[in-house]
C-alpha positions as CSV (number, residue, x, y, z in Angstrom):
1,X,19.1,110.8,119.6
2,X,22.5,111.6,120.2
3,X,24.8,109.6,122.4
4,X,26.3,112.7,124.1
5,X,23.6,115.2,124.7
6,X,25.5,116.5,128.4
7,X,28.5,118.2,128.0
8,X,30.4,119.5,131.3
9,X,31.0,122.9,131.5
10,X,32.1,123.7,135.1
11,X,32.7,121.5,138.4
12,X,31.1,123.7,141.1
13,X,33.0,123.4,144.5
14,X,33.2,125.5,147.4
15,X,36.6,127.4,148.4
16,X,35.2,130.4,150.6
17,X,33.0,129.9,153.8
18,X,30.3,132.0,155.4
19,X,31.3,130.4,159.3
20,X,27.8,131.7,160.2
21,X,25.7,130.2,157.4
22,X,23.4,127.2,158.1
23,X,24.1,125.5,154.6
24,X,26.7,125.1,152.2
25,X,26.7,124.3,148.3
26,X,29.4,121.3,148.4
27,X,29.3,120.1,144.9
28,X,27.6,120.8,141.9
29,X,27.8,120.8,138.1
30,X,27.0,122.9,135.0
31,X,26.1,121.1,132.2
32,X,25.2,121.8,128.4
33,X,21.7,120.0,127.1
34,X,22.6,120.0,123.1
35,X,18.8,118.4,123.1
36,X,16.8,121.8,124.6
37,X,20.1,123.9,123.8
38,X,19.8,125.4,127.2
39,X,22.7,125.3,130.2
40,X,21.4,123.2,133.5
41,X,22.9,123.7,136.9
42,X,22.8,120.7,139.4
43,X,23.6,121.6,143.2
44,X,24.0,119.4,146.3
45,X,24.0,121.5,149.5
46,X,24.8,120.2,152.8
47,X,22.4,121.3,155.7
48,X,24.6,122.2,159.1
49,X,23.1,122.4,162.5
50,X,20.3,120.4,161.4
51,X,19.2,119.7,165.0
52,X,18.4,123.5,165.8
53,X,15.8,124.3,162.8
54,X,13.7,123.6,159.6
55,X,13.8,125.1,156.7
56,X,10.9,126.6,153.9
57,X,13.5,128.5,151.5
58,X,16.9,129.1,150.5
59,X,17.4,131.9,147.8
60,X,20.5,131.9,145.7
61,X,22.1,134.5,143.4
62,X,24.1,133.2,140.6
63,X,26.2,135.0,138.7
64,X,27.0,134.2,134.9
65,X,29.5,134.6,132.6
66,X,29.9,133.8,129.1
67,X,33.0,132.1,126.9
68,X,35.0,135.2,127.4
69,X,34.3,135.7,131.2
70,X,31.8,139.0,130.6
71,X,28.8,138.9,132.6
72,X,25.9,137.5,130.1
73,X,23.5,140.3,129.1
74,X,19.8,140.5,130.1
75,X,20.6,137.1,132.6
76,X,22.8,138.3,135.2
77,X,22.3,138.2,138.4
78,X,19.9,134.9,137.7
79,X,17.9,134.2,141.3
80,X,17.1,131.2,141.9
81,X,14.6,129.8,145.6
82,X,14.4,126.4,146.5
83,X,10.8,126.2,148.1
84,X,8.4,124.1,150.0
85,X,11.8,122.0,151.5
86,X,11.1,118.8,153.5
87,X,14.5,118.4,155.0
88,X,13.6,117.7,158.9
89,X,16.4,115.3,159.8
90,X,18.1,115.1,156.7
91,X,21.9,115.7,156.4
92,X,21.6,117.2,152.4
93,X,20.1,117.9,149.0
94,X,20.1,118.6,145.7
95,X,17.7,119.7,143.2
96,X,16.0,117.0,141.3
97,X,14.8,119.1,138.2
98,X,18.1,121.1,137.1
99,X,18.1,125.0,136.9
100,X,18.0,125.8,133.5
101,X,20.0,128.9,132.4
102,X,20.9,130.4,129.5
103,X,22.7,128.6,126.6
104,X,25.7,130.9,126.2
105,X,26.3,130.5,130.0
106,X,29.9,128.9,130.5
107,X,30.4,129.4,133.9
108,X,28.8,130.5,137.0
109,X,29.9,132.2,141.0
110,X,27.0,131.1,143.5
111,X,26.5,133.0,146.6
112,X,23.5,132.4,149.2
113,X,21.1,135.3,149.7
114,X,19.3,134.0,152.1
115,X,17.7,131.2,154.3
116,X,14.1,131.0,155.8
117,X,12.9,129.2,158.6
118,X,9.9,127.4,159.0
119,X,9.4,129.6,162.0
120,X,9.4,132.8,160.4
121,X,13.0,133.8,161.2
122,X,15.9,134.4,158.4
123,X,19.3,134.4,157.9
124,X,21.3,136.5,155.7
125,X,25.2,136.7,154.6
126,X,27.2,138.2,157.0
127,X,29.6,139.4,154.3
128,X,32.3,138.2,155.8
129,X,34.1,135.1,153.9
130,X,37.3,133.4,155.0
131,X,40.0,131.1,152.7
132,X,41.3,128.4,154.4
133,X,44.6,127.3,153.5
134,X,45.4,124.4,151.9
135,X,45.3,121.1,154.4
136,X,47.8,118.1,154.3
137,X,46.3,114.9,153.3
138,X,46.0,111.9,155.1
139,X,47.1,109.7,152.3
140,X,50.7,111.7,152.1
141,X,51.7,110.2,155.2
142,X,54.0,107.4,155.4
143,X,52.6,103.8,155.4
144,X,52.6,103.1,158.8
145,X,50.7,106.1,160.1
146,X,47.9,106.0,157.4
147,X,47.4,102.0,158.2
148,X,47.4,103.9,161.8
149,X,44.9,106.1,160.5
150,X,42.9,103.7,159.3
151,X,42.7,101.2,162.6
152,X,41.3,104.1,164.1
153,X,38.6,104.9,162.0
154,X,37.6,101.1,161.7
155,X,37.4,101.0,165.0
156,X,36.2,103.8,166.6
157,X,33.7,105.7,163.6
158,X,30.4,105.0,162.1
159,X,30.2,103.9,158.5
160,X,28.8,106.8,157.5
161,X,32.1,109.3,158.4
162,X,35.0,107.1,157.4
163,X,35.1,108.5,153.5
164,X,34.8,112.1,154.8
165,X,38.3,111.5,156.8
166,X,40.4,113.2,154.0
167,X,42.6,115.4,155.7
168,X,45.0,116.6,158.8
169,X,42.8,118.4,161.2
170,X,44.0,122.3,161.5
171,X,43.2,124.7,163.9
172,X,43.2,128.4,162.9
173,X,43.0,131.8,165.0
174,X,38.8,131.6,164.8
175,X,38.1,128.3,163.5
176,X,39.6,125.0,162.9
177,X,39.4,122.9,159.8
178,X,37.7,119.1,160.2
179,X,39.6,115.7,158.4
180,X,36.4,116.5,155.9
181,X,38.0,119.7,155.0
182,X,34.7,121.9,156.5
183,X,35.8,125.2,158.9
184,X,34.2,125.6,162.1
185,X,34.3,128.4,164.5
186,X,36.1,127.3,167.4
187,X,32.7,127.5,169.7
188,X,32.0,124.0,167.7
189,X,32.3,120.8,169.5
190,X,31.4,119.0,166.6
191,X,32.0,118.9,163.0
192,X,28.6,121.3,161.0
193,X,29.4,118.8,157.6
194,X,30.3,115.4,158.8
195,X,29.5,115.6,163.2
196,X,32.9,114.6,163.4
197,X,34.3,115.3,167.3
198,X,36.9,118.2,167.4
199,X,38.9,116.6,170.4
200,X,38.5,113.0,168.6
201,X,39.8,114.5,165.4
202,X,42.9,116.5,166.9
203,X,44.0,113.7,169.1
204,X,43.6,110.6,166.6
205,X,43.9,112.4,163.1
206,X,47.0,115.2,163.9
207,X,50.3,113.8,163.2
208,X,51.3,113.6,166.9
209,X,48.2,112.1,167.6
210,X,48.9,109.5,164.7
211,X,52.3,109.1,165.8
212,X,51.3,108.8,170.0
213,X,48.8,106.0,168.6
214,X,51.3,104.3,166.2
215,X,53.5,104.1,169.0
216,X,50.8,102.5,171.6
217,X,50.2,100.1,168.7
218,X,53.5,99.3,168.4
219,X,53.8,98.4,172.6
220,X,50.6,96.7,172.5
221,X,52.1,93.9,169.8
222,X,55.4,94.1,171.5
223,X,53.8,93.0,174.8
224,X,51.9,90.4,173.1
225,X,54.8,89.0,171.6
226,X,56.8,89.1,174.9
227,X,54.1,87.3,176.5
228,X,54.1,84.7,173.7
229,X,57.7,84.6,174.3
230,X,57.7,83.9,177.9
231,X,54.8,81.2,177.6
232,X,57.1,79.2,174.6
233,X,60.4,80.0,177.3
234,X,58.2,78.2,180.2
235,X,57.2,75.6,177.8
236,X,60.9,74.9,176.7
237,X,61.8,74.7,180.8
238,X,59.2,72.5,181.5
239,X,60.4,70.1,178.4
240,X,63.9,70.5,179.9
241,X,62.8,69.1,183.4
242,X,60.7,66.7,181.8
243,X,64.1,65.4,180.1
244,X,66.2,65.8,183.1
245,X,63.6,63.1,185.1
246,X,63.1,60.9,182.0
247,X,66.9,60.5,181.9
248,X,67.4,60.0,185.7
249,X,64.5,57.4,185.3
250,X,66.4,55.7,182.4
251,X,69.9,55.7,184.7
252,X,67.7,53.8,187.9
253,X,66.4,51.0,186.0
254,X,68.5,50.7,182.7
255,X,67.1,48.4,180.4
256,X,64.1,47.9,182.1
257,X,63.0,51.2,182.2
258,X,64.4,52.0,178.8
259,X,62.2,48.8,177.3
260,X,59.3,50.2,179.4
261,X,59.3,53.7,177.9
262,X,59.3,52.4,174.4
263,X,56.8,50.1,175.1
264,X,54.3,52.5,176.8
265,X,55.4,55.4,174.1
266,X,54.9,53.7,171.3
267,X,52.8,50.6,171.8
268,X,50.9,51.4,174.4
269,X,47.2,52.9,173.5
270,X,46.7,54.8,176.5
271,X,50.0,56.8,176.2
272,X,49.1,57.7,172.7
273,X,45.7,58.9,173.7
274,X,46.7,61.0,176.7
275,X,49.3,62.2,174.4
276,X,46.8,63.4,172.0
277,X,44.5,65.0,174.4
278,X,47.5,67.4,175.7
279,X,48.3,68.4,171.6
280,X,44.9,69.1,171.5
281,X,44.4,71.0,174.2
282,X,48.2,73.0,173.1
283,X,46.4,73.6,169.8
284,X,48.3,71.0,168.0
285,X,45.2,69.9,165.9
286,X,46.5,68.1,162.8
287,X,48.9,66.1,165.4
288,X,46.4,65.1,167.5
289,X,44.1,64.3,165.0
290,X,46.5,62.0,163.5
291,X,46.9,60.0,166.7
292,X,43.2,60.0,167.2
293,X,42.6,58.1,163.5
294,X,45.6,55.7,164.3
295,X,43.9,54.2,167.6
296,X,40.5,53.6,165.8
297,X,38.0,52.9,168.3
298,X,40.1,53.1,171.2
299,X,38.1,54.6,174.2
300,X,36.2,57.9,172.2
301,X,38.8,58.7,169.6
302,X,36.2,58.7,166.9
303,X,34.1,61.5,168.8
304,X,37.7,63.0,169.9
305,X,38.9,63.3,165.8
306,X,35.2,65.6,165.6
307,X,36.3,67.7,168.8
308,X,39.9,68.2,167.2
309,X,37.9,69.4,164.2
310,X,35.2,71.3,166.0
311,X,38.3,73.4,168.0
312,X,40.3,73.8,164.5
313,X,37.7,75.3,162.8
314,X,37.1,77.7,165.7
315,X,40.3,78.8,165.6
316,X,39.9,79.6,162.0
317,X,37.0,81.6,162.3
318,X,39.1,83.4,165.1
319,X,41.6,84.2,162.4
320,X,38.7,85.4,159.7
321,X,39.7,82.0,157.7
322,X,35.7,81.8,157.0
323,X,36.2,79.6,154.1
324,X,38.5,77.4,155.9
325,X,36.5,77.0,159.0
326,X,32.9,76.7,156.8
327,X,34.6,73.6,154.8
328,X,35.4,72.3,158.4
329,X,32.1,73.0,160.3
330,X,30.5,71.2,157.3
331,X,32.6,68.1,157.5
332,X,31.3,67.5,160.8
333,X,27.7,69.2,160.7
334,X,26.0,66.9,163.0
335,X,28.8,67.1,165.7
336,X,27.8,69.6,168.7
337,X,26.4,73.1,167.6
338,X,28.6,72.8,164.0
339,X,24.9,73.2,162.0
340,X,24.6,76.4,164.2
341,X,28.3,77.9,163.6
342,X,27.9,77.3,159.8
343,X,25.7,79.9,159.9
344,X,27.4,82.2,161.9
345,X,30.4,81.9,159.9
346,X,28.7,82.8,157.1
347,X,27.4,85.9,159.2
348,X,30.7,87.0,160.1
349,X,32.0,86.6,156.5
350,X,29.6,88.9,154.9
351,X,30.0,91.6,157.7
352,X,33.7,91.0,156.7
353,X,32.6,91.3,152.6
354,X,30.9,94.3,153.7
355,X,33.5,96.2,155.4
356,X,35.6,95.4,152.4
357,X,33.0,96.9,150.2
358,X,32.2,93.5,148.3
359,X,28.8,94.5,148.4
360,X,27.5,91.6,146.1
361,X,29.1,89.0,147.7
362,X,27.5,90.6,150.9
363,X,24.4,91.0,150.1
364,X,24.3,87.1,148.5
365,X,24.9,85.9,151.8
366,X,23.0,88.1,153.8
367,X,20.3,87.5,151.5
368,X,21.2,83.4,152.5
369,X,21.2,83.9,156.0
370,X,17.4,85.3,155.8
371,X,16.2,85.7,160.0
372,X,19.4,85.0,161.3
373,X,20.3,87.6,164.1
374,X,20.2,91.7,162.1
375,X,20.6,89.6,158.3
376,X,17.7,91.1,157.2
377,X,19.0,94.8,157.6
378,X,22.6,94.3,156.4
379,X,20.9,92.7,153.0
380,X,19.6,95.5,152.7
381,X,22.7,98.3,153.6
382,X,24.6,95.7,151.3
383,X,22.0,95.7,148.2
384,X,22.0,100.1,149.0
385,X,25.8,100.4,149.1
386,X,26.0,98.3,145.9
387,X,23.5,100.1,143.9
388,X,25.2,103.6,145.3
389,X,28.5,102.0,143.8
390,X,26.9,101.1,140.7
391,X,25.4,104.2,140.2
392,X,28.3,106.2,140.7
393,X,30.0,103.6,137.9
394,X,26.9,104.6,135.5
395,X,26.0,101.3,135.4
396,X,22.1,102.3,136.0
397,X,20.3,99.1,135.0
398,X,22.3,97.6,137.4
399,X,21.6,100.0,140.3
400,X,18.3,100.3,139.7
401,X,18.2,96.3,140.5
402,X,19.9,96.8,143.8
403,X,18.3,99.5,144.8
404,X,15.1,97.0,143.9
405,X,16.2,95.2,146.8
406,X,16.5,97.9,149.4
407,X,13.1,99.9,149.0
408,X,11.8,102.0,151.8
409,X,15.8,101.8,153.1
410,X,17.3,105.1,154.0
411,X,17.2,107.1,150.8
412,X,16.6,104.0,148.3
413,X,13.3,104.7,146.4
414,X,15.0,108.0,145.7
415,X,17.9,106.5,144.4
416,X,15.6,103.8,142.8
417,X,13.9,106.6,141.0
418,X,17.2,108.3,139.8
419,X,18.8,105.2,138.3
420,X,15.8,104.3,136.7
421,X,15.4,107.6,135.2
422,X,19.3,108.0,134.1
423,X,18.7,104.0,132.7
424,X,15.9,105.4,130.7
425,X,18.1,108.3,129.5
426,X,20.8,105.8,128.8
427,X,18.5,103.7,126.4
428,X,16.9,106.8,124.7
429,X,20.5,107.9,123.4
430,X,21.1,104.0,121.9
431,X,17.8,104.5,120.5
432,X,16.3,101.6,122.3
433,X,12.8,103.5,122.3
434,X,10.6,100.3,123.6
435,X,13.3,99.1,126.6
436,X,12.8,103.4,127.5
437,X,9.2,103.4,127.6
438,X,9.0,100.3,129.9
439,X,12.2,102.0,132.4
440,X,10.5,105.4,132.4
441,X,7.3,103.3,133.6
442,X,8.7,102.7,136.8
443,X,10.1,106.2,137.6
444,X,8.2,108.7,140.1
445,X,6.4,111.2,138.2
446,X,6.5,113.4,140.9
447,X,10.0,113.0,141.3
448,X,10.7,113.7,137.8
449,X,8.6,115.0,135.5
450,X,10.3,115.5,132.5
451,X,10.0,111.3,132.6
452,X,6.0,112.3,131.0
453,X,7.4,114.1,127.5
454,X,10.5,111.6,127.4
455,X,8.0,108.8,127.8
456,X,6.1,110.4,125.1
457,X,8.9,110.9,122.9
458,X,9.7,106.9,123.1
459,X,6.2,106.2,122.0
460,X,6.3,108.5,118.8
461,X,9.4,106.7,118.0
462,X,8.6,103.7,118.3
463,X,5.1,104.3,116.3
464,X,6.9,105.7,113.7
465,X,9.0,102.7,113.1
466,X,6.2,100.3,113.1
467,X,4.9,102.6,110.7
468,X,7.8,102.8,108.4
469,X,8.2,98.7,108.5
470,X,4.2,98.5,107.6
471,X,4.9,100.9,104.6
472,X,7.8,98.9,103.7
473,X,6.1,95.6,103.7
474,X,3.0,97.2,102.0
475,X,5.2,98.3,99.1
476,X,6.7,94.9,98.8
């Protein structure tokens, strides 16, 4: 079997829109299958206005063209209908079994002909198509404005909406263009594709809105810096007052005052203890720890060392320095609730890794946390995202393993079967028939009926190899 069974002929995307249409063809691919000498069409459709209807049929008209741009004789136009749809509460679907076209097809144009609802009503094209103008991409803005967009979408948008934010929204006469690129009628308050609020998009993602948010952010930072500067100035003033009072005491008592100051500052454990406590209150942890250690068993210095480590660990956690916080909490594991804080640090670290798309590390940490807070659910999310990422990278074996950890979560079951199916095809392409047969046995035959034929093909090739080995052995 060839390693290059499928050849990409055309990537399908949408450039013209019927604003009354309840479904859109967002992406797709036209592929040539060298094994069956047919052209395959794979489509991904978005469902718009899903809260209003449930669909029963979606009919397409597919105009087919050959390599010189002429209609394919006897095969044009081609009509295809998706039936028995079960997509209530879903937002998109795709044909699990590709649409098979004539082998001479090299390009297609696709249009929706009819959408039927389970209540008997039907939708037909209005015939009025719009071609939106090109939108400016957010990644072309300067670095400061891009950073501001990232801050806003990270704090205010759910995870599923963030990847859709690509463009600067635009207002046209009859419609508005969302940040995902989808046009919407002016009467729509939310994008029919990604659900993003129109008001939020124009307030936060227009160039004017981004600039205003950036200026507010800078003002907030300046206020914080001014407050810190004010606190430092007050500390300097208090320190100067203290020095002035100390100098007056020295002048009053002269040599005796000097002797007492030297004695109490450098020789009195109590003064050093009070000084260490003040350092701890002002977050000077290392200096405080050093003094407590020098004091040995004076008062509760040993316990105060642990307290200083405890507060320092909290400071690290507040600044998202998880490894440093974890090391300190581990060192004082028996002190106060340090043992519980170790779990909390790992939980926050795992959430941070998940936000940074380090799915493998996040999944490992969440799994180790077991029943802590919502770690089980987040572990499944991490394995789910890991599987999707591996699937996009064509690492089907690893993707199947990741989805196996998140079965019955979102659409993991479907993606698990998809990963195993593609992995099986990959193994067939490498002539690893026995391994392919094992992998195909894991695939749901209802989702991929063709797996039965592929598994049988693998078995025949295994039998053939075994017979050839037996013949060679008999000849010897």
